[in-house]
KOLPALO-395849 format. One record per residue: z, x, y of N, C-alpha, C, O in turn; residue in one letter. Coordinates in steps of 0.05 Angstrom, whole numbers, plus 5000, padded with zeros to 4 digits. Atoms other than C-alpha are relative to their C-alpha. Layout:
! residues N
ZXYZXYZXYZXYa...
! end
This chain:
! residues 538
502850005009216042114081498450195017499150265039m501749824985210442564101498449855021498549605022s501750134979205842434160497849854987496949924965r502250165011200441914149497550164997497050355012p502649875005193842144121497949895020497749655023k502150104981188142114173497849864985497149934963p502350145012182641624158497550165004497450345021t502649854997175441864150499049975028497950165040s501150044973173541554217501650165020500450285038r498449834982179441894251499250294998499150435018f500749725003177442554221497450065014497250265028i502649954987170242494245500349995030499150155045l499650024971172542274314501550245011500850355032f498449774991177642844318498250255000498450415018t501749765001172443354296498250015025497750225037l501750014976167943114353501650095024500650245041t498449934977173543174403500750295001500850415023l499449725001175243874380497850175011498250405020l502349844991168244094398499449965030497750105040l500650054972168443824469501250205018503350325011l498849854979169644214532501949815015501449575015f498250174984175443974575499650075029499750305036h500549964972174243884648502249875017502049635023f497850124985180743784688499349955029497350065039p500550064972181143514759501650205017504050245012t498649804985182844044810501549895024501249665032p498750064975187344054871499450245018498550445009i500749794981186644474934501750244996504150224990k498549755001188645194933501650055025500849965047s498349944976194245434978500650305001502750385012s499649715001193446184968499350135026497650025041e500649864975193246685026497150085002495850124982p502849944996186446835057499850285012501650395024q500749754987183147485079497249975012495350055000n502650064988177547275128498250245002495850224997p501649764996175247985141498650084974496250144974a501249925026174248135068497949804992495949884980a502050215007170647465058497450045014495350025003d502449974984165847595115498450244990495950244989e501449765010164248295087498649934974496350014969t501250075026163148015017497549825003495549874990e502250184996158647445042497650155012495350105005d502249844988154647945084498650164980496150194980g501349845021153448395024498349834982496149914974e501550185017151247804982497449925013495249925001l502450084986146347575035498050235002495650185000e501849774999143548275041498550044974496150094973e501349975026142248304966497949794995495749854985l502050225004138847624965497650045018495349995010l502249954982134747815026498250224989495750214992a501549785012132648454990498249894977495949974974l501650135021130448034929497649865011495449885000d502250154988126247584973497950195012495550135010e501949814989123048185008498350124978495950154981q501549885023121148504941498049794990495749874984v501850215010118147834919497649975018495349955008e502250034981114047774982498050234998495650194999q501749775003111448484975498349994975496050074975e501550025026109548364902497849795002495649834992e502050204997105947724922497650105016495350045010d502249894984101948094975498350204985495950234989q501449795015100148644926498749884974497650034958d501250125024097848144874501949984976501149954954g498150025021104348134835500950274990499650474995g498949755011108548664800498250124979496849974965p501749875020105049174757501149954972499549954953t498950065026109849034700501949775003503249735025t498350234999113748414684502950085001503750264986r497249934998121048424704501449954973500749754959s498650045025125648504645502149785002502849705024s498150214999130547964625502650095013503949945027e497649894987136248414647499850005030501749935044a500450004971133248484717500149715011501349665032e500050274991132147734722502949895000503749755018l497350095002139247594699501750125022503549985033l498549874979142048104748499549865026501449825042s500650144975138447754805501449735000502649655020k498850265002140847074781503050015004504249845017a497149984998148047314776500850065029503050005037q499349954972147747554848499949745017501249725037r500150264987145946844869502549854996503349695014i497550135006152346604837502350155014502750395009v497949874984158046754885502550044983503449864969l497549945015164147094854502449925017502950035039e497650084986170546744875502350184992502350314971l497749845006177147094879502549885014502449655024n497450094988184347034905499749935029501049745039h500150034971182247074977497949805010498449675031d502250164989175746684985499649724989498149565000n500550265014176346074939500349765018498549595020t499550244984179445584987497949975023496949755028k501950024978174845765045497249924991495949755003r502650065011168545735002499849704994497849575000v500050285008170345044975500149815024498849615025i499650184977172444755042497750025020497249835035e502149964979166645045083497249934990495349975004n502750075011160944815037500149714990502149634977n500050285008158844105024500149974970501549804959e500250015029157144224951500650284988499250474995y499449755014160244764906500449944971502249784964v499550035029159544804831501350254990500250474991l498449775008164945254803500150024970500749834956v499749945029164845574734502550174997502650405006l497649845007171745784710499750114973499249974953g500549875025171146294655502150214994503750285010y498449785008174746824616498250214987496550134971a501749795011171547494598499850014969497850084958p499949985029173747444525498949754986498749744962w500850265012171346724515497150004992495350045009c502850005010165046674472498449785013496049815018s501550234988163145994500499450065030497249995040r500649924972163746274571497650195000495950175017s502249805001159146844551497349864994495249945005a502450155006154046334523499149845024496749825029e500750174978154345904585499150165025497550065041l500549844976154046464637497050045007496249995029m502849964994146546624631498649735007496949735025p501150264993144845874632500849925028499249805043q499050064973149145784694498450165021497750055042f501449834981145746374728497049925003495949925025a502850094999138746124709499849745016497949715031e500050254985140545444737500350055030499149925046a499649934972142845764801497450105013496850035036a502649914990136146114809498149775005496849765025t501850234997132345474797500749825023499049735038a499150174978136545084846499550135027498849995046l500649864975135645614899497149975007496449935030k502850024996128145594890499249725009497249685023e500650284993128344834897501249935027500849705036l498850064974132144894962502449834999503049685018g497750175004138344554935502350095019502650335023s497749934983144444524982502450094984504550164996p497749945017148944674923500550304999498750464995l499249725003152845334923501250034972503049884965l499149955027153945604853502050235001501450445013m497949804999160346004843501450024973501549834958a498549965025164446304786502650135006502950275026k497349894996171746484779501050114973501149974953l498749885023174746974729502949884999504649985012d497550145000180546514711502250164987504650094991a497949835012184247054672500950205021503450245024e499349804979184047564728501449865024503249975035r499050154977185447034782501449754989500649534996h498750225014190246604742501249805019501149565015a498750184981193946324802497949825014498449585018k502150154987187446114836498949794980498449564988t501050195020184945794771502049774996501249544993a498050215003191545424764499949805023500349565020s500150174977190945154835497649804998497749585010s502350175004184144864815500349834974498649674968l499450135026187244614750497950064979497149894963e501849895021182545034707501850094978503350284981i498149945022186145044640498550094975499750244959k501549915024180645144588497550155009496850155032g502449844994174545584584497749934981498149894957f500650014971169245484605500649735012500549534998p499650254986170744954657498149995024497850185039t501850044977165644684707501149775017501749565007l499050204981167844304769498149995024497350205035l501650034976163644024826501949925023503449725020l498550074976166844014895498149895021496150025028f501650134980163943534945501849965025503749805025v498350004976166843655015502950054993504749925004n497349925007172843974983501449844978503549924969g498850175020174243424933498550044973496150044972t501349935026173043574859499449764983500649554986s500650195021169843184804499250154975498050364977q500649865025168943354731497050024995495549845003a502849975008162343614705499649854975501149884956y500550175023159343134655497250044988496349894972t502749955010152443444642499950174976502050234963g500449825023149543884588500450285008501250345030g499449724995149944634582497650194998498050434997f502349834997142844874583499450025030500349865046s500749974972139945124649498749755011499349665033a501450244991135344514653501949775004501749625024e498150224998141144034641501850045024502549845038e498349954976145444374694498549945025499649815044i501650054977139744344744499749695005500049605027v500450294997138443604730502549865010502449705029t497550124992145743414736500750075029501549895044w499349914973146743824799498249865021499249785042a501850124981140543544834500749705005500649605027r499350284997142742834820502649965015502849775031k497550034987149742944844499950095029501750035045k500249914972147343264909497849845015496849935035t501750184985142842684929497150004993495549905009g502950005007136242784892499749894972499050034953e500250125027136142284834497149994989496749984965p502850025009128442254832498350215013498650275037v501949814990123142784839497349865004496449724985i502650114995116542574870497850214996498050425009r502149815006110342924843497349885010496649655003i502450104986103842864882497350114990495249994995s502649885008098643324849500050074971502150094958s500349935028095943504781501250284995502550324974v498949735003097844234792503149994999504350124982t497150024999104944054810501149874974503249954963e499250135025105343594749499950194976501750194959a500349815021102844144703502250215000503350284979a497849814998108044634729502649884992504250004978e497550145007113644124722500149974969502350004957f500150055029111443974650500850254984502050234963l499449745014112044714631503050054998504050174979k497249934997119344734652501949784989504349814989k498450235007121744054626499949934971497749894960s499950085028124043874556500249694997499349584977d499750295001125643144572500149895029501450015046i500050124974124442694632499149714998497949634978f500950284999123241974652497949985022498350075045v502150034981116741794687499849715009499949524994l500550264988115841214735497450015016497050195032g502550014986109041014762500149755018500349535009v499950214981109140604826497950055022497650275032f502249974981103440474874500850095028499650275039e499249924973107240524939503050085002504150105024n497149925001114340724917501749795014503549875030f498450204987117140064939499949754982498449734963e499950245015118839374913502549994982503850204979g497650035017124339104867500050184975502150284968p500149835024121939494805500750295007502250424993e499549724992122040154843503050035007504250245001h497249994993129039994870501850034975503750184974k498549985025131639884799499650274987501550374974e500749745011128240524777501850215013503050384999f498449814985131840924831503049974994504450164991v497250055007138540594815500650114972502750234968k499649895027137640774742500150315000501750434986a500049714998136041494761502650105011503650315002a497449924989142441534802502349964980504250124980a497850065020146641224746500050194977502150254965a500249815023144041704692500050285011498350365027d499749734990146342414705498850214981499050454987s500949815021143142734643497050055000496250274992a502949985002135642614649498750005027499449845044i501550004975130942794705498049775002496549734983q501950224995127142204734497850115019498350255038f502449914985120042324762498449765008498149574992v501650234992115841844803497350115011497250315024e502749934991108341874816498649745008499449525000v501650234993103241404847497150024991495649834989s502849955008096741724824499850004969501350144956n500350025029094341544753499250264988500050324965i500849755011091042214743502450194997502650334977e497649845001097642564758501849894977503050044962v498450135021101242064713499150084972500850124954a501049935027096742234654500450294993500150364969n499249735007098442964659502850004987503350164969v497250015009105742774647500449824976502149864959l499650205022104842184599497249914990495449865006f502650055012099142034552499049715003500549524998q501350264999094341454566501549795017501949575008n498850204982097841124625497849835012495949945023v502150184988093840514648500749955029503049955037k499550074971092940354722501849765002501149544993p498150224998098939924738502150075021502450305029t497849954981104539844788502649924986503349694984n497650055014110939914750500050084971500449924953g500049895027110440364689502450194998503150335016f497749815005116440734658499850094971499249944953l500049895027116641194598501750264999502250385020g498449755003120741774570498350204984496950134965i501549785012117642444551501950214989503850295003v498349805013120842934502498250214987496050164979k501549785012118543614476500550014970501850204960s499650015029118443414403497849824989496349705004e502250155011113743054354499949715011497749615016p500050274988115942364380500150045030502149995043e500149904973113642584449500149785021501549805041r500350204980112041944486501249734991500549644968y499050275006115841284487499949835026501249905046t500350184976113740734536502149785000502949684979a498050214997118740234563498549735003496649715018y501450254999116739514552501749775010500949545009e498250214991122639144581499649945030497850045042g500050064971124038864650501450225015503250365004t498849784984125939324707502749915011503049815033f497250054993133439224708501650254993501150374971r498549755005138339804713501250024972500950214958v498649995026142439614652498150024976498650164957d502049995022136239514608498650274999498050374978e501349734999133040164631501950214988501050374972i498049815010139440554616500449964970500750164955l499750045029140040224548497550114985497850234964q502449895011132840414533500250304997499550424976f499749715001134441144550502150084979501750274964l497949935020140841144507498949994972499750164955d501150025027136740934446497650174995496850204972y502449865004130741364458500050295010498050435008n499949734988133042014491500450224980500050464986k499549795019134842374427497650074983495849904979f502249935018130142764382500149844974502149714968p499950145026128142464315502250114982503649964969l497849875015132842974283501550185019500350365031v498449854982138543264323501550224986502850184966n498649775011141043964308502750025013502950075037r497450004988148543934318501150285004501050454986l498649754994152044524352502649935014503049705022t497650054985158744604385499449925028500949765040e500750054972155344584453499049725005499549615026a501250264995151643934443501349774986500349544987n498850225016156343534399500849765016500449535008s499250234983159043114456497649835008497749595007a502550144993151942934477498949844976498249614979k501050135024149742774406501649754993500549544987v498250235008155742324392500449805022502049625019y500050204980154841964457498049774995497949575009s502050205007149241574424501349744993503349734979s498950275008150440824418499249924972500249714962p500950075027147040824350502450054981503450274978i497649995016152640664302499650104971501650184958q500649915027149240854237498850285001496750325013l500849724998148541614227499650124973501150084954q500649855024145342024173500350305006499050405024v499549714996147742744167498650154977499050094954h501349835020143543264132501250285002501050415023v498949735001147043904111498250184983497750114960f501849825014142544484091500050275014500750295038a500349754986141545214104497250015014495649825011d502449994983135945444150497449984984495549844992a502550005017130745554094499549724989497249624989d500450275011131944884061499349805022497749615017d500650194978131844524128497250025009496049815017f502849984992125044804145498249834982496349714991k501550165019122444464082500549705004498749544999k499250284997126143824097499149885027498849635029l500350104972124643764172497749805003498149585014l502350174995117643474171500349734986499949524999e499650265013118942934118502349855011502349605012p497750134988125642794150499249875027500249655033l501050114975122142684217498449754995498549555010q501750235007117242204184501849764994501349535002d498250215007123041804156501549905025501849665030v498650074976126841834222498349835019499449655033a501850164983120741554258500049714992499849535009r499950285010121040934214502549855008502549615011q497550134994128240804232501050085028503450085033f499349934972128041014305501549785014500949545011k498250184985133440694348501849844982503449684992s498250145018136840434286501950194985504250124980k498449805013139341064252499750265015497550345022i500049744987141341714285500150224979501950224962l500249795020139242324244501150265012500250355033f498649764990143542954251499850214979500550174955i500149775018142443634220502350195006502850255029y497849814997148344104208499650234981499150184957i500449765016147544814183502450024980504750054988d497950005020151444814117501450274998503650294987i498749735001152945564125501950035024503450235024t498149994977156645424191502649864992502849614995d497550125010163645314163501549845021502749635015e498550134979166545114230498949715005500449535011n501250274996161644524235499849854973500649614972l500750145025159744354163502449934983502749714973a497850035020166044444122501849765006502549614988k498250234994170543944159498749734993500049554983p501450255007165243404151499749964970500249744960y500450025029163743554078502649954986502649824965l497450055012171143544063500649704999501949604980t499650294999171242804082498749874976499549664967v501550115023166342694024500950144974499850084952y499249855024169843173976497950204991497850274968g502349825007163843643979500250265015498150395020l499749764983166744234018499050254987498550455001e501049765014164444733965497050004996495950184983e502950035005157144503966498550235015499250305037s501849804989151845033979497149905003495650005020n502750114998145444623968500049775019502149685028s500450214981142644084012501649744993501649664969a498550245004147043464020499249805022499049885045v500650214981145342804054502149794999502649674978v497850204998150942344077499349815022497549855038t500350194978151541744123502749895007504549894991a497550124990156941434165499449775017497849795036f500450244984157240734193502649965016504749885006d497750024982161940724253501049725001503449685004i499250284997162039964255502049924978504049794984r498250085022165339894187501750224989503050194969g498549765009168440584181499450064970501250114954n500849955027164440684117498250254998496750305016s501749765004161341314089498449974975499249844956k501950035022155541394041499050284992499150475008y501049755011152541943998497449954985497249784968l502550005015145342043975500550164975500850414976l499349865025146542213902497650104985497950214963e502449895012139342383886498850225018499950275040s501249794984134842943911498949895026497949665027d501050104974132942893985497050015003495950145021p503050024997125542743973499449785021501149625027t500750204980121742324025500549714990501649555005p499750285010121841703980502949934997503849715003s497150065003129241773964501449975027503149805030n498950024974130941884037499349725013501149595024l500850254989126941274058501549764986502449585000e498550215015130140834003502950005008504149785011e497249984993137041084022500449885028502349725032f499750114973136040924096499549705002500849565016c500550295001133040244081502449854989503149644999s497750125012138940094037502449995019504049805019g497850004981143740294092499749775020501749645027l500550214980140539814141500449724988501349545002l499850275013140439234091502649964985503049754972h497450035013147339364063500050004970501849894957g500349995029145039503992501050264988501050304964t499049745010147940213987503149974999504449895018v497150025003155040243960501450235015500450465015s498549794986160140634002500850224980501250164956p499249775016162141313976503050045002504250035023h497249945001169241443953500450264984499250294963f499549745013171742133935501349974972502949784968k498750005026173642273863499950284987497850414988s500049765016175742873823498749944972498449714966q501050055027172742973753502149854983504549874988p498250155017175642513700501750194983500650364968i498349815014181742883670500549924971499949694963p499250055028184142943598502949925001504750085007d497350114998190342503594501449994972503349844969n498750005026192042653521502750145001503050345013k497349885004199342793504501450065027502750265029n498649974974201842703576501849765004501249544996v498150214994207842303599499149835023499349585024t501150144976204742133666497150065002496250295004v502949975000197242013667499050065029500149975048q501349944975192742293722497849805005496049774988s502150194992188541773758498250135021499250275038i501849914980182241953797498549765010498749545000v501550224988177641533840498349844980498249604980g501850125020172841403782501549844979500349674966k498550145022178441163734502049805011503549674996t498050184988182540743784499749724990501649584984f500450285009179240093763500949964971502449784965d499450035028179840203688503050034994504149874978d497249945008186840503685502149855016504449835008l498050144984190140113741499349705003500849534994v500650274993186639483765499249834976499949594975l500950165023183439263699501750044975501149924955n498249955023188939503653501849754996502649625015s498250225006193138973617502950085002504749924999h497249904998199239403627501049995029499549975048k498849964974204139443684499850305006500050474988n500549724993202840093722501850085023501849955044v498549884977207640513764498350245009497950434994v501849804989203140943808501350175022502250065042l499149814979205441563846497650095016495850215005e502149914982200941703906501050235016502950215030v499049754988201542413931497750165012495450095008y502049804990197942983967501250274996503750304996t499049735004198543733955501650105024503450275020p498749904977200843844026502649855007503949925027w497650164995206443334022502550154991502850244968c497649845006213243684026501949874980503050004963i498050155017217443143991498849894975500249774958t501450115024212242963938501050134974501150004953c499149865024214843483889502549874988502749844964e497650135009221643153886499449734987500549674966t500750265012218642473874498650034974499049874955t501449955025214142753820501950054977501549954955a498049955021220243003782501449744992502049704968k498750265006223442313788498249834983499149694965h501950165016217141983761499950104971499749944953v500049895027217142453701502449904985502249834961e497550095013224342253686499849704994500749614973k500350295005222741513694498149944977498649764961l501950045022216741573648501350054973500749904954a498649945026221041883593502049784994502449704971k498150215004226341353604498749744990499949604973h501350255008221340783596497950044978496149874974f502149945019217241113540499849794977497749774964k500050205021219140563492498849735008498449554992s501250254990216140023536497050014998495750165012v502949975006209139913509498249915023496050015026d501850114979206439513568500550125027499949995048n499549874974208540003622498850294999499450454982l501349744998204340603644500950145026500950015047l499449844977206441163691497650185006496650314988f502449854993200941503730500350115029502150035043a500049894972199541913793497250065008495450104992r502649954989193642023839500350175025502050135042i500149824977192042573889498349865022495849855019d501550164979190142173952498350185018496650075032a501649834983187242783986497350054988495450135002s502549945014181742853933498849754987496649774975a501050245013180942133909500449765019502449745033n499950244983179441473944499249764983497749784964e500850265013178740743924500449795021502449795036h499850214980177540133968502649844998503549735018p497650165004183639793938502650165003504850065000k497749834997188240383949500250095029498950285038l499749944972190240384022502950095005504749935011q497349894997196240844029499950215023498050365025v500049824978198141224092502550185001502750365017s497549845001205041514074500250134972499450024952d499749865025206542034022502750134998503750245017y501050145024209542013972500449705002502149605017p499750295002208641273956500149934970498550034954t499850105027210740923892499249705000500449545015l501050275001207040283874500349894971499650034952l499950135026208439803817497949774999498049585014l502150205004202239413795500849844975500649934952y499250165023204838843752497549894986495449854998t502350075016200238613696498749745009496249715006a501150264993199337903723499349985030498449775039n500650014971198338093797499250275010500750395026d500849734993194438733805499250025030499150245041k501050004972192038533875502250045020501750095044g497849984982199038563905502150194989504250104980n498049815010202639203885502650005015502749945039p497350004988210039253897500850295007500650474990i499249734991212439853938502850064992504749914999k497449915009218240213906501150215019499550385029l498849814982223040623947500150284987500950314964s499949735010222341373939502650145008503150375001t497549894991229141483971502449894984504649994986k497850115016233141063923500650184976499050354969s499349855024236741343862498349924977497049714978s501650075023233341363795500949744987499349584978l498950245012237940813771499049765015498249565003k500950234984236040353828497049954996496249724995d502950035004228640483818499549874972497849704969v500350115027229340343743500849715000499549554986a499250284998233039693759497849835012497349615002t502250154987227439473805497649964981496449754980t502250025019222139623753500649804978498949634972i499250195021225939243699500049715010499249524996n499950274987226738653747497349875001497049634998k502750114997219238583755498450004974496249894974h501550005025217138693683500249724988502449604986l500050275011215138033653501050004971502349804962k499249995028216338253581502950104999503350334993a497249914998223938263588501150104974502950264974k499049915025224938353515499550304995501050434981d500749715003221639043520501250175022500850415022n498949844978225339243583502150194990503750124973a498149805008229339873576502749945012502949795032a497350034990236739883587500250145028498950345033k499849914972238839993659501950245001503750245017d498349765001241840673643498350254999496250254987e501449755000239641383655501950224991501150454989l
! end
């Protein structure tokens, strides 16, 4: 038999895994060293950074540069901050620095190319913040042996070394996310902001953060806040004691000792925490409230999006123009079902992302907007079969929560079965032609990619001709890759099932490896109308 068909849930889970980066655990390098070359290289790097600082100081004294630095110049400076590792210096750099964040990349890797500017920008920000972290990169293709010693196997790979011991990077891939993760891992889980000016500057650079307001930065609530900040490596925690400063960061904070809220740069900007100050409850609050109302899925953020504990997900597939029209009403609907349904947008023109998901619904050829849903708890999928208007979206989501929407099962169009020996069954006709039929039904379940299905199909054709005189026996087949039914649970292909007229709920599995005579004997044995049974000869 062929390999089992993946379930819809397995497909969605696999798709998510395929989009993830892999971060292996490194071991120490044992390659030869060249101390003289290392000292020369480090000296040159320090000279370049010193030159950058001198230029900045001169510009500050002169009232700033006459023209704004170009992005290329800024990137060039940032890249100089990132130390280039090689065959000779990797071991020494890792062992002689308390914290080293290593980016293993390949010049030809597109994801490496996307991550490199973010990594460099994060390095600049961390340097300005006085972070003890050393940022370094390694061309893993050019220095393959060194990369292997660190167990860098995929690209890009990020590894944090703390006193020579590595740990996997688990943060996001924007500059801000890298900075947040790095600061927390190097001993700075909470930032303290003391002035309105400082708060305004922080606000400009931050897309998401958690605010805590404490009068004296002490007490049990503050301790739980700091513990939560250390436990969460993705979101920056900020603490203030002054209400005026707090209101720069969060709207309408009342004078209190022990306020917590999350701030995001999107329409649902402020969410206040109303629970008790316990680490587990604070982290749960963040898990349910850290995502935008509508999440735009990309290869880079898929792991983050699907880390949400929200089990009910609505997927909106549309091109950029259609999504612009849908976004505002979709956000209004998402606001009503906040923390209950996760809304995800996928660009329908991005075949790498959209097509695998749409295939699960049998809609891989769709070009117009499609709205689907998936309930991880029950491994059930749903389809909005009407236009995605605000009222239809709201009704669809409400029905999902209350269990009034029927699950979606794939089905091909209803075929013309006139003058055929073996009838074609689709999802829409399974009830009528198989389960509700008064006849006994021999059903061949196959898939186009099944290697041995063709042989079984020929046998079924011969059996159908042999039993053509039996009025209460129907031969049929169904393509399981394009059709689904809740009562058809088959994982091996080909599969032959006999649905007897008096017990449709318990089909009998017929052997696909037996001879035609043996299969015919088994069918005759189970037919109730023995007078109409065909002779056991072929």
